[in-house]
N, C-alpha and C positions, 0 to 999 in steps of 0.2 A: 165653649168648644171651638174647634177649628173646622171650617168647611173648605173642601178642595174641589175644584171643578176643572176638568180636563177639556181641551178643545183642540181641533186641528186634525183629528183622524180622518181617514178616507181611503180611497183606492188609488193605488199607484203601480206602475209597471216596474218590474225588476230592473234595478240599476238607477231608478229614479230617486227623488228626494221628497221628504216631507218633514214639516216642523209641528211639533206639539207644544201646547202651552198648558200650564196649570196655575190657576189663580187661587190664592189663599185668602180667606176672610175669617172674621171672628176674632178669636183670641190668638192672633198670629204672633204676639210677643213671646209666646211660649216655644216657638218653633226654632230649632237649632239646625236640623238637617232636613232637606227635602230630596226625594228620590223618585225614580221611575221604576216600576216593575211591569212585567208583561205576563199574560197567561193565554196560551192557546187552548182550544177545546180538548178536554180530557188530560191536560197536562198541569203540572204544578205552576204556581205563580213564581216567576223567577226575576231576580234582580237585574236591572239594566244599567243604571247609573245613579249617582247621588252627588250632592253638593252641600257644603256648609255655608250658612249665611255669614258667619264671622270672618273667615279668611278665604272663602271660595275654594277650598280644597275639594277635589273631585275624585270619584272612583268609578270604574266601568267594569262591566262583565267582559270576559275575554272574547265572547262572541260578537260584541259590538265595538270593541276598541279599534280606533282608527277610522270608524265609519260614523259613529254617533258622537255628538257633543252636547253636554249639559251646561246650561248657563243660568244666571239669575238676574232679575231686575228688581233691586231693592225697593225702588220707589213704588212699584206696582205690586209688590209681594207676590211675585210670579217667578216660575222657573220654566225654561224652555228646553226641549230636546230636538236638536237638529239631527235628522236622520238621513244619511246619504248612502249611496250604492246599496239601496235596499234589496234584500233577497226574499224569495217566497217564505223561508223559514223565519222571517221577521214578522210574518202574519200573526196577530194576536190582539187581545184587548190590552191596552196600555193603561196602567193605573198610576196616578200620582200618590205619593205618601209623604207624610211629615212625622218628624221625630223630635223629641225634646232632648235627645242624646246625641253622641258624637257620630261621625260618618260611619255608616254600617250598610252592609248588603244583606242583612238578615231581616226577614219579614217581622220577626218578633219584636224588633227594636222600633217599629213604627206604629204609633198609636192612632193616626189619622189617615184615612183613605178616601180618594175620590171614587166616583162610580165607574170610571173607566171610559176610554174612547177606542173604537175599533180602527185598527190599521190592517189593510188588506194589500198584499203585494202579489200581483199576478205575474206568472212566468211567461 
């Protein structure tokens, strides 16, 4: 199996920045795509960003495009999400996910999930 552990969440003021990391362990050879999703209380878990290990292709939700950047560290089997110009509506639990399939923004395509890390943006 694959284990995913998120870190870097916390409290930040609107307009500030925060960086999240996701470390993958276990049977990581099976991972093709890694992604970030987020879920606010009472809301659906929504796609944020994704990246493929093979060629570094990326995809972003419209709500974060231009503000968030996803990147990968092949040596550490980790992905990072740099979040800039944070807004109160970015407040959510952020989840790392891994897929054996191509780049996707659909929850159904991701077989492995971390436990999440809280990001709170104050106004």
